[in-house]
C-alpha angles and dihedrals in degrees: 000000000000114000116228116213110222118212117255114261118199117241091233091076101073094147094065090046091052092047090049091052091046091058091058096062097065089052090058091046092051091048091051092047090049091051090049091049091051090049093049091046090051090051091049092051091047091052091050090050090053095044090081139346092237094050090220120151119249116256126240116297117271116261114267121232112235117216093200109055114180099216138025136203116192122210129183145071140301093313093064091039089059094237114187091358095113108013135007119279095355139105117247107190093172089075096042112136090226107044107000122138098207110114089212089068098034092204126213089259092053091050096049109029127063093212106022096170092069099033106045131070132187116212096164116129129204110247095019120156127203088261087065094057097089090060091052090048090055090054093046097049091061088066092049096218122191091222130033121194122204125193111160140125107079091101090053088063098032099077131139089259138014092246090062095059117118111263112247092238092055091045091052094045093052092049093047090049090051092051092049090050091050093048094050090056100033112024094171101042117115121231128209113195119192120205121248105265123253103269093182090059088047089058092045095051100035096051089065088075114074093205091051092055090052091053091050089060088072087077103270111163093338094184090066108015103041112119093001094189094050106111098172119130092253092055092046091050090050092053091045089054090055091048091050089052091052089051090051090051091051091049089054092049092049093047097049094041091047091063092060117078091210098048127092123192117208112208091173090083087067095039096048110118099222123175135202088279090073094049128094113264087217099061109358087227111078122058115269123212091288091049092050089052091052091051090052090051093050092049093047091055092053097043093049096041114121117235127013 
């Protein structure tokens, strides 16, 4: 190494010597900070390398379900419209489980929304099939609700004859189309989907009432309720076919809904062990006021449940 001869500095210039020594300390500090930064960077890279073999970045966080939506739009059929719940052969939306205003029912909207009258809308139509759902979705999206409820499918199984029931593939396709339509318009809206009710239990409970069986003769849900006292094998097979179709519908609802992070399927509507007390005293088929209240309670539990 070549030796560099430094010029002689007189001892009577201490101030310059002190300033010269003072300049050396920052150099050491910078060097130490640089070394620390390199070490930290190395640790960070090592952590990233161990976070996953692929080294890919994590995607955006999954949407979070809110248990306190501020507005509701209800879609569906005569059940949500409150048909035969108050008077014969008429809708009664004020007792609807989803958006009703009657305190006796204490609807989902009353339980969740501070002012339900101005922030809930009922687009359900008596007689609606799953193929009618896209039209209801179009009406609902214009209101931009934070929660959409769906209870539909009973009419797809309740036909004059078993052969006229909606095929499961068509049922599923129409529901999937409705969900895609809803998501395109409202990507952040939550969806509550109720299962199609247990029609076989409806037959079992409703047939206990003599007046109910007389009303059924008018042609109500012939595929299941025709000849309610016929216990022959052919009649039992017919009813079993309807029940199997309802189960297929519910499987389709659960499958399509399960693919959407902001959709919850409620099987308890099918599993609920209702009795004649929850049925309309006008037709022993649709939910009465008590039945509407039970539906509201079931929905509230699912909508306000923490977690998935």
